PLY file of the C-alpha trace (Angstrom):
ply
format ascii 1.0
element vertex 412
property float x
property float y
property float z
element edge 411
property int vertex1
property int vertex2
end_header
-4.94 -21.99 29.81
-5.79 -19.14 27.41
-3.08 -16.44 27.45
-5.78 -13.78 27.61
-6.85 -15.31 30.82
-3.26 -15.22 32.08
-3.03 -11.63 31.16
-6.00 -10.82 33.23
-4.67 -12.75 36.10
-1.45 -10.99 36.04
-3.34 -7.77 36.41
-4.74 -8.93 39.77
-1.92 -10.64 41.63
0.92 -9.16 43.73
3.27 -8.67 40.87
1.05 -5.83 39.64
1.29 -4.19 43.05
4.94 -4.45 42.89
4.86 -2.89 39.32
3.05 -0.05 40.67
5.51 0.55 43.32
8.35 0.28 40.83
6.32 2.34 38.35
6.46 -0.48 35.72
3.73 -0.88 33.18
2.12 -4.27 33.97
1.87 -4.92 30.20
5.47 -5.36 30.01
5.40 -8.18 32.59
3.10 -10.13 30.29
5.16 -9.45 27.19
8.52 -10.22 29.04
6.78 -13.48 30.26
5.49 -14.45 26.88
8.80 -13.87 25.19
10.75 -15.97 27.62
7.96 -18.69 27.96
7.85 -19.16 24.21
11.58 -20.61 24.42
10.09 -23.67 26.04
8.34 -24.51 22.65
10.36 -26.37 20.35
11.86 -24.21 17.55
11.64 -26.63 14.55
10.93 -24.43 11.68
8.42 -25.86 9.19
9.43 -24.54 5.70
5.70 -24.81 4.51
4.22 -22.79 7.37
3.52 -19.02 6.93
1.58 -16.97 9.79
-0.13 -13.56 9.19
-1.91 -11.12 11.44
-3.07 -7.47 11.37
-4.76 -4.67 13.09
-3.81 -5.99 16.65
-5.82 -9.06 16.02
-8.99 -7.04 15.31
-9.51 -7.47 11.52
-8.78 -9.28 8.35
-7.22 -6.37 6.56
-4.18 -4.71 5.15
-0.95 -5.97 3.51
-1.18 -9.25 5.41
-4.58 -9.97 3.98
-3.41 -9.54 0.39
-0.32 -11.49 1.11
-2.48 -14.24 2.33
-4.60 -14.41 -0.90
-1.63 -14.16 -3.26
-0.10 -17.09 -1.30
-3.29 -19.11 -1.23
-3.96 -18.66 -5.00
-0.25 -19.20 -6.07
1.41 -21.61 -3.74
0.97 -24.60 -1.52
2.08 -23.00 1.78
0.08 -23.79 4.98
-1.42 -20.38 5.99
-2.62 -19.53 9.34
-4.19 -16.13 10.42
-3.96 -15.00 14.14
-6.75 -12.99 15.62
-7.97 -12.15 19.18
-11.71 -11.44 18.27
-13.86 -14.65 18.58
-16.30 -13.25 16.15
-13.44 -12.60 13.59
-12.32 -16.04 14.18
-15.60 -17.69 13.54
-16.12 -15.47 10.34
-12.89 -16.47 8.88
-13.22 -20.10 9.65
-16.63 -19.97 7.64
-14.77 -18.53 4.78
-12.28 -21.52 4.87
-9.45 -19.43 6.50
-7.61 -21.24 9.06
-7.55 -19.00 12.06
-6.10 -19.45 15.57
-6.62 -17.17 18.57
-3.43 -15.28 19.25
-3.98 -15.64 23.04
-3.43 -19.43 23.00
-0.59 -21.58 23.58
-1.29 -23.03 20.00
-0.53 -19.56 18.67
2.98 -19.77 20.39
3.63 -23.27 19.19
2.88 -22.24 15.57
4.86 -19.08 15.82
7.95 -20.99 16.84
7.56 -23.27 13.87
6.86 -20.64 11.17
8.99 -20.16 8.05
7.69 -16.55 7.61
5.47 -14.23 9.66
3.79 -10.97 8.33
2.10 -8.19 10.36
0.70 -4.84 9.73
0.86 -3.07 13.16
3.43 -4.84 15.39
3.69 -7.85 17.69
0.15 -6.92 18.94
-1.08 -8.62 15.80
0.63 -11.82 16.98
2.55 -12.41 20.21
6.00 -11.03 21.33
7.77 -14.39 21.24
11.39 -15.39 20.64
11.63 -16.51 16.96
13.99 -19.04 15.72
16.84 -17.59 13.54
15.44 -19.13 10.43
12.21 -17.43 10.76
11.80 -14.27 8.66
9.48 -11.69 10.35
8.19 -8.81 8.18
6.48 -5.42 9.29
4.30 -4.60 6.31
2.99 -1.51 8.00
-0.68 -0.28 7.68
-0.32 3.26 6.39
2.20 5.81 5.15
4.02 8.68 6.61
2.39 12.04 6.37
1.20 12.84 9.93
3.91 12.70 12.64
3.83 9.40 14.57
3.15 9.99 18.13
5.69 9.07 20.73
4.03 6.02 22.32
4.94 6.50 26.13
4.95 2.65 26.51
7.41 1.99 23.65
9.66 4.77 24.66
9.80 3.84 28.44
9.91 0.13 28.05
10.46 -1.23 24.56
13.22 1.11 23.53
14.77 1.35 27.02
17.05 -0.40 29.31
14.21 -2.77 30.59
14.30 -4.87 27.28
18.09 -5.19 27.99
17.86 -5.99 31.70
15.18 -8.64 30.99
16.69 -9.93 27.79
13.50 -9.37 26.10
14.20 -8.67 22.45
11.18 -7.03 21.13
12.59 -3.60 19.80
11.75 -3.34 16.27
15.28 -3.73 15.05
15.48 -6.97 17.12
12.02 -8.26 16.47
11.73 -7.65 12.67
13.92 -8.84 10.03
12.52 -6.34 7.46
10.00 -3.52 7.01
8.64 -2.62 3.65
7.99 0.60 1.86
6.18 1.61 -1.26
8.48 4.57 -1.94
12.04 4.85 -2.78
12.34 8.40 -1.96
15.27 9.06 0.50
13.17 11.49 2.78
10.41 8.89 3.29
12.88 6.16 3.85
14.68 8.19 6.42
11.31 8.83 8.10
10.45 5.21 8.19
13.80 4.34 9.53
13.54 6.96 12.14
10.02 6.07 13.29
10.80 2.31 13.49
14.21 2.91 14.91
15.15 0.55 12.05
18.40 0.20 9.82
17.49 1.80 6.45
19.16 -1.16 4.57
16.49 -3.47 6.25
13.61 -1.50 4.61
12.54 -3.27 1.23
11.06 -1.06 -1.44
8.54 -3.56 -2.88
5.35 -1.55 -2.89
2.43 -2.43 -0.73
0.73 -5.81 -1.22
-2.70 -4.18 -0.24
-2.55 -1.98 -3.38
-2.31 -4.80 -5.80
-6.29 -4.98 -5.72
-6.36 -1.36 -7.04
-4.94 -2.68 -10.56
-7.85 -5.24 -10.85
-10.15 -4.68 -13.88
-12.29 -7.66 -12.61
-15.96 -6.43 -13.06
-17.34 -9.44 -11.17
-14.98 -8.47 -8.11
-16.23 -4.92 -8.24
-19.84 -6.13 -8.30
-19.36 -8.40 -5.38
-17.62 -5.62 -3.24
-20.72 -3.36 -4.05
-23.02 -6.06 -3.04
-21.13 -6.58 0.17
-21.61 -2.96 1.04
-25.28 -2.85 -0.17
-24.60 -0.34 -2.85
-27.29 -0.27 -5.49
-26.32 -0.91 -9.15
-28.34 2.17 -10.12
-26.14 4.44 -8.23
-24.15 6.76 -10.71
-21.36 7.61 -8.41
-19.58 6.57 -5.11
-17.80 8.95 -2.78
-15.69 7.77 0.01
-15.10 9.85 3.05
-12.11 8.35 4.94
-10.50 10.58 7.56
-7.43 9.85 9.71
-7.64 8.59 13.32
-8.01 11.65 15.69
-6.92 10.50 19.19
-6.71 14.07 20.56
-9.41 14.94 23.14
-11.82 17.63 22.16
-11.62 16.94 18.46
-14.89 18.27 16.76
-16.94 16.36 14.47
-16.38 17.07 10.59
-20.21 17.57 9.97
-23.06 18.65 11.92
-26.80 17.67 11.29
-27.35 20.63 8.88
-24.16 19.57 7.14
-25.29 15.99 6.73
-28.61 17.22 5.51
-26.97 19.14 2.78
-24.45 16.56 1.74
-27.48 14.02 1.48
-29.36 16.46 -0.71
-26.42 16.81 -3.02
-26.11 13.03 -3.20
-29.85 12.65 -3.87
-29.70 15.28 -6.63
-26.69 13.53 -8.35
-27.70 10.00 -7.76
-24.65 9.54 -5.50
-23.86 7.37 -2.37
-21.45 8.74 0.16
-19.67 6.15 2.14
-18.43 7.20 5.68
-15.52 5.00 6.67
-14.21 5.67 10.16
-10.59 4.82 11.03
-10.58 1.33 12.64
-9.72 2.85 16.25
-12.05 5.83 15.84
-14.39 6.64 18.64
-15.19 10.20 17.96
-17.19 10.28 14.68
-20.80 9.47 15.06
-23.03 10.07 12.17
-26.97 9.86 11.76
-27.86 7.76 8.78
-29.37 9.41 5.83
-30.84 7.80 2.63
-27.79 8.43 0.37
-25.20 8.36 3.22
-23.98 5.18 4.58
-21.85 4.34 7.52
-19.32 1.57 6.81
-17.97 -0.61 9.43
-14.73 0.43 11.06
-13.34 -3.09 10.35
-14.21 -2.85 6.80
-11.28 -3.40 4.07
-10.40 0.21 2.97
-8.72 -1.09 -0.19
-12.00 -2.54 -1.38
-13.75 0.72 -0.71
-11.12 2.58 -2.66
-11.50 0.25 -5.75
-15.22 1.02 -6.03
-15.06 4.86 -5.21
-15.07 7.37 -7.82
-14.06 10.20 -5.54
-11.96 10.20 -2.24
-12.49 12.77 0.50
-9.75 12.51 3.24
-7.49 14.73 5.12
-4.14 13.88 6.68
-4.46 10.20 6.17
-2.08 8.36 4.11
-5.13 6.62 2.32
-4.37 9.33 -0.35
-1.01 7.77 -1.09
-2.85 4.60 -2.17
-5.92 6.08 -3.96
-3.75 8.37 -6.08
-2.68 5.13 -7.83
-6.19 5.06 -9.40
-5.80 8.52 -11.12
-9.28 9.43 -9.53
-10.18 12.87 -7.86
-9.08 13.41 -4.30
-10.50 16.16 -1.90
-8.87 16.86 1.33
-11.37 18.09 3.95
-9.12 19.81 6.52
-11.71 21.60 8.57
-9.39 21.45 11.73
-6.18 22.15 9.96
-4.50 24.65 12.37
-5.56 22.73 15.41
-4.40 19.26 14.01
-0.99 20.63 12.76
-0.32 22.32 16.02
-1.26 19.29 18.05
-0.13 16.40 16.04
1.91 17.70 13.02
3.07 16.28 9.73
6.42 15.58 8.16
6.12 18.45 5.61
6.11 22.20 5.74
2.46 22.33 4.72
-0.01 19.66 3.52
-0.39 21.33 0.14
3.25 20.19 -0.56
1.84 16.65 -1.03
-1.75 17.24 -1.69
-3.09 15.48 -4.84
-6.23 17.64 -4.69
-7.35 21.01 -2.99
-7.47 21.66 0.76
-11.05 22.47 1.83
-11.62 24.11 5.18
-15.52 24.34 5.34
-18.63 22.28 4.35
-19.43 24.95 1.61
-15.97 24.65 0.09
-16.46 20.91 -0.02
-19.65 20.93 -1.45
-18.67 23.40 -4.24
-15.64 21.22 -4.94
-17.92 18.12 -5.47
-20.09 20.28 -7.82
-16.92 21.09 -9.86
-15.16 17.89 -9.46
-14.28 17.43 -13.20
-12.68 20.93 -13.38
-10.66 20.08 -10.20
-9.63 16.76 -11.55
-8.24 18.38 -14.71
-6.29 21.05 -12.68
-4.67 18.51 -10.39
-3.89 15.96 -13.05
-0.21 16.71 -13.25
0.43 17.31 -9.65
-1.36 14.09 -8.87
0.88 12.07 -10.96
3.84 13.64 -9.32
2.47 12.75 -5.88
1.72 9.21 -7.15
5.26 8.75 -8.13
6.59 10.18 -5.06
4.80 7.94 -2.72
4.85 4.84 -4.94
7.78 3.57 -6.95
5.87 0.86 -8.56
2.48 1.05 -10.44
1.95 -2.41 -11.65
0.00 -4.46 -9.02
2.90 -6.94 -8.50
3.94 -5.99 -4.91
3.00 -9.27 -3.26
5.06 -11.15 -5.81
8.00 -8.73 -5.45
8.17 -9.01 -1.68
7.76 -12.83 -1.69
10.39 -13.20 -4.44
12.87 -11.08 -2.37
12.32 -13.22 0.78
12.76 -16.46 -1.65
9.37 -17.75 -0.54
8.53 -17.98 -4.24
10.56 -18.47 -7.44
0 1
1 2
2 3
3 4
4 5
5 6
6 7
7 8
8 9
9 10
10 11
11 12
12 13
13 14
14 15
15 16
16 17
17 18
18 19
19 20
20 21
21 22
22 23
23 24
24 25
25 26
26 27
27 28
28 29
29 30
30 31
31 32
32 33
33 34
34 35
35 36
36 37
37 38
38 39
39 40
40 41
41 42
42 43
43 44
44 45
45 46
46 47
47 48
48 49
49 50
50 51
51 52
52 53
53 54
54 55
55 56
56 57
57 58
58 59
59 60
60 61
61 62
62 63
63 64
64 65
65 66
66 67
67 68
68 69
69 70
70 71
71 72
72 73
73 74
74 75
75 76
76 77
77 78
78 79
79 80
80 81
81 82
82 83
83 84
84 85
85 86
86 87
87 88
88 89
89 90
90 91
91 92
92 93
93 94
94 95
95 96
96 97
97 98
98 99
99 100
100 101
101 102
102 103
103 104
104 105
105 106
106 107
107 108
108 109
109 110
110 111
111 112
112 113
113 114
114 115
115 116
116 117
117 118
118 119
119 120
120 121
121 122
122 123
123 124
124 125
125 126
126 127
127 128
128 129
129 130
130 131
131 132
132 133
133 134
134 135
135 136
136 137
137 138
138 139
139 140
140 141
141 142
142 143
143 144
144 145
145 146
146 147
147 148
148 149
149 150
150 151
151 152
152 153
153 154
154 155
155 156
156 157
157 158
158 159
159 160
160 161
161 162
162 163
163 164
164 165
165 166
166 167
167 168
168 169
169 170
170 171
171 172
172 173
173 174
174 175
175 176
176 177
177 178
178 179
179 180
180 181
181 182
182 183
183 184
184 185
185 186
186 187
187 188
188 189
189 190
190 191
191 192
192 193
193 194
194 195
195 196
196 197
197 198
198 199
199 200
200 201
201 202
202 203
203 204
204 205
205 206
206 207
207 208
208 209
209 210
210 211
211 212
212 213
213 214
214 215
215 216
216 217
217 218
218 219
219 220
220 221
221 222
222 223
223 224
224 225
225 226
226 227
227 228
228 229
229 230
230 231
231 232
232 233
233 234
234 235
235 236
236 237
237 238
238 239
239 240
240 241
241 242
242 243
243 244
244 245
245 246
246 247
247 248
248 249
249 250
250 251
251 252
252 253
253 254
254 255
255 256
256 257
257 258
258 259
259 260
260 261
261 262
262 263
263 264
264 265
265 266
266 267
267 268
268 269
269 270
270 271
271 272
272 273
273 274
274 275
275 276
276 277
277 278
278 279
279 280
280 281
281 282
282 283
283 284
284 285
285 286
286 287
287 288
288 289
289 290
290 291
291 292
292 293
293 294
294 295
295 296
296 297
297 298
298 299
299 300
300 301
301 302
302 303
303 304
304 305
305 306
306 307
307 308
308 309
309 310
310 311
311 312
312 313
313 314
314 315
315 316
316 317
317 318
318 319
319 320
320 321
321 322
322 323
323 324
324 325
325 326
326 327
327 328
328 329
329 330
330 331
331 332
332 333
333 334
334 335
335 336
336 337
337 338
338 339
339 340
340 341
341 342
342 343
343 344
344 345
345 346
346 347
347 348
348 349
349 350
350 351
351 352
352 353
353 354
354 355
355 356
356 357
357 358
358 359
359 360
360 361
361 362
362 363
363 364
364 365
365 366
366 367
367 368
368 369
369 370
370 371
371 372
372 373
373 374
374 375
375 376
376 377
377 378
378 379
379 380
380 381
381 382
382 383
383 384
384 385
385 386
386 387
387 388
388 389
389 390
390 391
391 392
392 393
393 394
394 395
395 396
396 397
397 398
398 399
399 400
400 401
401 402
402 403
403 404
404 405
405 406
406 407
407 408
408 409
409 410
410 411
């Protein structure tokens, strides 16, 4: 029986009614059940088996993806990717990647045998099971720490509460993960990471993010292949990537209206530029019309590939700028809703300018003017950009995958 079906069944039986009476989230029943049910599977660790997952099973992206490719190209480990989307599973299998539905008994069996497990979000990338003591489980994370991480009511009320103690369900971060990783060795950022995850700071490994290894590639064939994947003509002189942060707040306004898009498209046509619009993977608010020189990119697309081929990044409060700054290319921060966003969500700094490797732009006119004068802006921010790069990234060498795997003694 598929575990996904079991999850649906649990939502329909009396135990859910009991949950409502007791004011317990039904999801906690499922995760508690999986955790204890997994103990029935033999914990016979296979030293050659590594399992990876990302984005709550929705995409093949992030640090786990680049660890997968490093391991595939440099080791003989058996590698298995867990996903929940049947479409993604079929796609990966066509590419020769062994992929298993995370809502399956096979997923539990494999997780109980794994030597190492890597995720980008949490146990939602895999399953909340009981791991053998010899299995190392690593939270590689999918961003950085600029915007304040919202207090998830489910995590606060159940995962980090007496319920996990009463049910002996060890899925708090400090219980579930052996390590988390960081790109920065700055004490402020390490303290933020430890506080967000409620994780011992000594268990945070400063290795750099494996996903950024690709940014140090000078493989012209790889760049051509990526451009071909996203249907970008070779004749284009410049690529601009717009990658805003996820806005979960109700009533959030769109960054551009139809007139704005018309003016942006005109600028792009006049300068033989393509603008790529990449929404956050969970984004549901942004909805753009398509123009000749403006391309909508799938939410599930690999942002690191887009960073590599882009000549300019436009972002806002997203930690994507912490990755892109490694390329020493221009960054513009289009903060059209600054006051509203800061008041409702907040950041870990007194003002975004403190960590901005480029100017903050509050209107479409300011944004277009900045694009017209991008060479001057790049020159003016060159020194600060290096300072921000070094603050968020200890290593600038493209060897983060190797460094992490060596620390874990998975490679020599």
